[in-house]
C-alpha positions as CSV (number, residue, x, y, z in Angstrom):
1,M,48.2,-8.7,-17.0
2,R,46.7,-8.7,-20.5
3,V,43.9,-11.0,-19.3
4,T,43.1,-8.7,-16.4
5,R,43.0,-5.7,-18.7
6,R,40.6,-7.4,-21.1
7,L,38.4,-8.5,-18.3
8,L,38.3,-4.9,-16.9
9,G,37.5,-3.7,-20.4
10,V,34.6,-6.1,-20.7
11,L,33.3,-5.0,-17.3
12,G,33.5,-1.3,-18.2
13,G,31.5,-2.0,-21.4
14,L,28.8,-3.9,-19.6
15,V,28.5,-1.1,-17.0
16,L,28.1,1.4,-19.8
17,L,25.3,-0.8,-21.4
18,A,23.6,-0.9,-18.0
19,V,23.6,2.9,-17.8
20,L,22.1,3.3,-21.2
21,A,19.7,0.4,-21.0
22,E,16.0,1.1,-19.9
23,P,13.5,-1.5,-18.8
24,V,11.1,-2.3,-21.6
25,A,8.6,-4.4,-19.7
26,A,5.3,-2.6,-18.9
27,Q,4.9,-1.7,-15.3
28,S,1.7,-1.5,-13.3
29,S,2.5,1.7,-11.4
30,V,5.1,4.4,-11.2
31,N,6.4,2.9,-8.0
32,E,6.9,-0.5,-9.6
33,R,8.6,1.1,-12.6
34,L,11.1,3.0,-10.3
35,I,11.9,0.0,-8.1
36,S,12.2,-2.5,-10.9
37,G,14.3,-0.1,-12.9
38,L,16.7,0.3,-10.0
39,N,16.9,-3.4,-9.4
40,Q,17.7,-4.1,-13.1
41,K,20.4,-1.5,-13.1
42,L,22.0,-2.9,-10.0
43,L,21.7,-6.4,-11.5
44,Y,23.5,-5.2,-14.7
45,V,26.4,-4.1,-12.6
46,A,26.5,-7.0,-10.2
47,V,26.5,-9.7,-12.8
48,P,29.6,-8.5,-14.7
49,I,31.5,-8.1,-11.3
50,T,30.5,-11.6,-10.4
51,V,31.6,-13.0,-13.7
52,L,34.9,-11.1,-13.5
53,V,35.7,-12.2,-9.9
54,E,34.8,-15.9,-10.6
55,G,36.7,-15.8,-13.9
56,I,39.9,-14.6,-12.2
57,L,39.4,-17.2,-9.5
58,I,39.0,-20.1,-11.9
59,Y,41.9,-18.8,-14.1
60,T,44.2,-18.6,-11.0
61,V,43.2,-22.0,-9.7
62,Y,43.8,-23.6,-13.1
63,K,47.0,-21.9,-13.9
64,F,48.7,-22.5,-10.5
65,R,47.1,-25.9,-9.8
66,N,50.5,-27.7,-9.9
67,N,52.5,-25.0,-8.2
68,E,53.7,-26.4,-4.9
69,N,55.9,-23.5,-4.0
70,P,54.0,-20.3,-4.7
71,S,55.9,-17.0,-4.5
72,P,54.6,-13.9,-2.7
73,T,52.4,-11.5,-4.7
74,Q,54.5,-8.6,-6.1
75,E,53.3,-5.0,-5.9
76,N,51.6,-3.8,-9.0
77,R,50.7,-0.1,-8.7
78,R,48.8,0.1,-12.0
79,L,46.6,-2.8,-11.1
80,E,45.8,-1.3,-7.7
81,I,44.9,2.0,-9.2
82,T,42.8,0.4,-11.8
83,W,40.6,-1.6,-9.5
84,T,40.4,1.3,-7.0
85,V,39.1,3.6,-9.8
86,A,36.8,0.9,-11.2
87,T,35.3,0.4,-7.7
88,A,34.8,4.1,-7.2
89,I,33.0,4.4,-10.5
90,I,30.7,1.5,-9.7
91,L,29.9,2.9,-6.3
92,L,29.2,6.3,-7.8
93,F,26.9,4.8,-10.3
94,V,25.0,2.8,-7.6
95,G,24.7,5.8,-5.4
96,L,23.4,8.1,-8.2
97,A,20.9,5.5,-9.4
98,S,19.6,4.9,-5.8
99,Y,19.4,8.6,-5.1
100,Q,17.3,9.2,-8.2
101,V,14.8,6.6,-7.0
102,L,14.7,7.5,-3.3
103,G,14.4,11.2,-4.2
104,S,11.1,10.6,-6.0
105,T,8.0,11.5,-4.1
106,F,6.5,8.2,-5.1
107,I,9.2,6.4,-3.1
108,G,10.6,9.0,-0.6
109,G,7.3,10.6,0.2
110,A,7.1,14.2,1.5
111,T,9.2,17.0,0.1
112,A,10.2,20.3,1.5
113,T,7.0,21.9,0.2
114,N,4.9,19.0,1.6
115,P,5.9,18.6,5.3
116,D,5.1,15.5,7.3
117,D,2.9,17.5,9.8
118,A,0.5,18.8,7.1
119,E,-3.1,18.4,8.2
120,V,-5.5,16.3,6.0
121,V,-9.2,17.1,6.5
122,G,-11.7,14.3,6.6
123,L,-9.7,11.4,7.9
124,S,-11.6,9.1,10.3
125,Q,-8.9,9.2,13.0
126,D,-7.3,12.1,14.7
127,Y,-3.7,10.9,14.2
128,P,-0.6,12.9,13.0
129,G,1.6,12.0,10.1
130,A,-0.7,12.1,7.0
131,K,0.8,13.9,4.1
132,A,-1.4,16.5,2.4
133,P,-1.4,16.3,-1.4
134,T,0.2,19.1,-3.4
135,D,-1.6,18.1,-6.6
136,G,-5.2,19.4,-6.6
137,D,-6.3,16.5,-8.7
138,A,-4.9,13.8,-6.4
139,V,-7.2,11.3,-4.9
140,Q,-7.0,10.5,-1.2
141,V,-7.9,7.1,0.3
142,E,-7.6,6.1,3.9
143,I,-6.8,2.5,4.8
144,V,-7.4,1.6,8.5
145,A,-6.1,-1.8,9.5
146,Q,-7.5,-3.9,12.4
147,K,-7.6,-7.6,13.3
148,Y,-8.1,-9.0,10.7
149,L,-9.4,-6.8,8.0
150,W,-9.0,-3.5,6.1
151,N,-11.4,-0.6,6.5
152,V,-11.4,1.8,3.6
153,Y,-12.6,5.4,3.5
154,Y,-12.6,8.1,0.8
155,P,-12.3,11.4,2.7
156,D,-12.6,13.6,-0.4
157,A,-16.0,12.2,-1.2
158,N,-16.9,11.5,2.5
159,V,-17.6,7.9,1.5
160,T,-17.1,4.7,3.4
161,G,-15.9,1.9,1.1
162,E,-16.2,-1.8,1.3
163,Q,-14.0,-3.7,3.7
164,N,-10.9,-5.4,2.2
165,R,-11.5,-3.6,-1.2
166,V,-9.6,-0.5,-2.3
167,V,-10.7,1.1,-5.5
168,I,-8.4,3.8,-7.1
169,P,-8.4,5.5,-10.5
170,A,-5.8,4.8,-13.1
171,N,-3.3,7.4,-14.3
172,Q,-4.0,9.7,-11.4
173,T,-1.9,10.4,-8.3
174,V,-3.3,8.7,-5.2
175,Y,-2.4,9.3,-1.6
176,L,-3.0,6.2,0.6
177,H,-3.1,7.2,4.3
178,V,-2.4,4.0,6.3
179,T,-3.0,3.6,10.0
180,S,-4.2,1.0,12.5
181,T,-6.6,0.9,15.3
182,D,-5.3,-2.0,17.4
183,W,-1.9,-3.5,16.5
184,L,1.0,-3.4,14.1
185,H,0.0,-4.2,10.5
186,A,1.5,-3.5,7.1
187,V,0.0,-2.7,3.7
188,H,1.7,-4.7,0.9
189,V,0.7,-4.7,-2.7
190,P,3.7,-6.4,-4.5
191,D,2.5,-6.0,-8.0
192,L,2.1,-2.2,-7.6
193,G,5.3,-1.8,-5.7
194,L,3.5,-0.6,-2.5
195,K,4.5,-1.4,1.0
196,Q,3.9,0.7,4.2
197,D,3.6,-0.1,7.9
198,A,0.4,0.6,9.7
199,F,1.0,1.9,13.3
200,P,-1.7,2.7,15.9
201,G,-1.8,6.4,16.6
202,Q,-0.2,7.7,13.4
203,Y,-0.5,7.8,9.7
204,N,2.0,6.7,7.0
205,T,1.2,8.0,3.5
206,I,1.9,6.1,0.3
207,I,2.0,8.1,-2.9
208,T,1.4,6.2,-6.1
209,K,0.1,6.4,-9.6
210,A,-1.2,3.1,-11.1
211,T,-0.9,2.9,-14.9
212,E,-2.4,-0.6,-15.6
213,K,-6.0,-1.3,-14.8
214,G,-6.8,-4.6,-13.0
215,E,-7.1,-6.2,-9.6
216,Y,-4.0,-6.6,-7.4
217,Q,-3.6,-8.6,-4.2
218,L,-3.3,-6.8,-0.9
219,Y,-1.5,-8.6,2.0
220,C,-0.7,-7.8,5.6
221,A,3.1,-7.9,5.7
222,E,3.4,-7.7,9.5
223,Y,2.6,-10.7,11.7
224,C,-0.4,-9.6,13.7
225,G,-1.9,-12.7,15.3
226,V,-3.7,-15.9,14.6
227,G,-5.7,-14.4,11.7
228,H,-2.7,-12.8,10.0
229,S,-2.7,-15.2,7.0
230,Q,-6.4,-14.4,6.4
231,M,-5.9,-10.6,6.4
232,L,-6.2,-10.2,2.7
233,G,-7.7,-7.6,0.4
234,T,-7.7,-6.3,-3.2
235,V,-6.7,-3.1,-4.8
236,E,-8.7,-2.4,-8.0
237,V,-7.4,0.0,-10.5
238,V,-10.2,1.3,-12.7
239,S,-11.0,4.2,-15.1
240,Q,-11.9,7.6,-13.7
241,Q,-15.5,7.0,-14.8
242,E,-15.7,3.7,-13.0
243,Y,-14.2,5.2,-9.9
244,E,-16.8,7.9,-9.8
245,Q,-19.6,5.4,-10.3
246,Y,-18.2,3.3,-7.5
247,L,-18.3,6.3,-5.1
248,Q,-21.9,7.1,-6.1
249,Q,-22.9,3.5,-5.5
250,Q,-21.4,3.5,-2.1
251,Q,-23.1,6.8,-1.3
252,Q,-26.5,5.5,-2.4
253,S,-25.9,2.2,-0.6
254,G,-25.2,4.1,2.6
255,G,-28.3,6.3,2.2
256,E,-30.6,3.4,1.4
257,N,-29.4,1.5,4.4
258,A,-30.1,4.5,6.6
259,T,-33.5,5.0,5.1
260,A,-34.4,1.4,5.5
261,G,-33.3,1.5,9.1
262,G,-35.4,4.6,9.8
263,N,-38.5,3.1,8.1
264,N,-38.1,-0.1,10.2
265,T,-37.9,1.9,13.4
266,T,-40.9,4.0,12.5
267,A,-43.0,1.0,11.5
268,G,-42.0,-0.8,14.7
269,N,-42.9,2.1,16.9
270,A,-46.3,2.5,15.1
271,T,-47.1,-1.1,15.3
272,G,-46.0,-1.3,18.9
273,G,-47.9,1.8,19.8
274,N,-51.1,0.5,18.1
275,A,-50.8,-2.8,19.8
276,T,-50.3,-1.2,23.1
277,N,-53.2,1.1,22.7
278,A,-55.4,-1.7,21.6
279,T,-54.4,-3.8,24.5
280,N,-55.0,-0.9,26.9
281,A,-58.3,-0.1,25.4
282,T,-59.4,-3.7,25.6
283,A,-58.2,-4.0,29.1
284,G,-59.9,-0.8,30.1
285,G,-63.2,-1.9,28.5
286,N,-63.2,-5.2,30.3
287,A,-62.4,-3.6,33.6
288,T,-65.3,-1.1,33.1
289,N,-67.7,-3.9,32.2
290,A,-66.6,-6.0,35.2
291,T,-67.2,-3.0,37.6
292,A,-70.7,-2.3,36.1
293,N,-71.7,-6.0,36.5
294,A,-70.5,-6.1,40.0
295,T,-72.4,-3.0,41.0
296,A,-75.6,-4.2,39.3
297,N,-75.4,-7.6,41.1
298,G,-74.8,-5.9,44.4
299,T,-77.8,-3.6,44.0
300,A,-80.0,-6.5,43.0
C-alpha cells in the first residue's frame, strides 16, 4: 500500500510539472507551436502513467513469483477511489489541453464571426467553402491541386504565381485556400504544421502564421495516381519586403510575356501581309505582261 501511494504521489508530481512546463524549442509557425505543445503535454502525462503501470507489474511479478496458491484480491475502497480520482484528473487535463488547441482559429478554422459560407472575392474557381479573413492585414493565397502539380494564385494582388512554389510573408496571418480541379489531393507541410485535403468542387482554408523564415517542403498527402510521389513543392517564408517584391516580379513577368506575345503576333501579321502583297503584286505583273505579249504576237 505504501509503495502504491508513493507511486501515485510521483505520478501527481510529474503531471503538475507537465502542466507548468512550456516548450522551449523555437517553432516555425503558430500551428507547429500549438500542435507540438499539445503533443509534449500529452507525452508528459503518458510517460509517468506508463512508468507507474509497468512498475506495478514488475513489482507484482517479482514479489509473487514463487506463490503457487495466490489468494483472491481483497476489496480496497481507498485504492479504488484513488485511481478513479487520478484517472478523472488526467482525463480532465487532456480534455482541456486539447480544447485549447482545437479552439484556436489556426487549428479549428472558422469561428462564429467567420462562417464557412463567407464569400472570398478573386478566387480562380467558383467553389464554396473558402473562409474570408477577419483580419484586414491577412494575406490570401489560393492553392489549386491537379495531377501532378500545384497552381498558386494571389487573389489580393490578382497575381498568378509560379507552379509548385508558395511564397508567404513571415509574422503575418495567411489564409491558404486549398482546392483541386481533378482528383483528391492534400496539402501537407510538416515543418509548418499544415495539412489540409484538396477536394474538387470546394475550398478548405488553412489559417497560419509563419514565424521562421526559410524554405519548407510541400507534399501531396493523398495518393492521387502514378505521379503522386513527384507531386512536390515548396513553401517559402520571406520578409514582407521580399514578398511584395515577389508579387511585383510576377506582375511584370506576366505583362512582359503578354507584350512579347502581342509583338510577335503583330510582326507575324505584318510580315505575312507584306509577303502576300508582294507575291500578289508579282503574280499580277507577270500575268499582265503575259497578256500583253500574247496580244502583240497575235496582232503581228
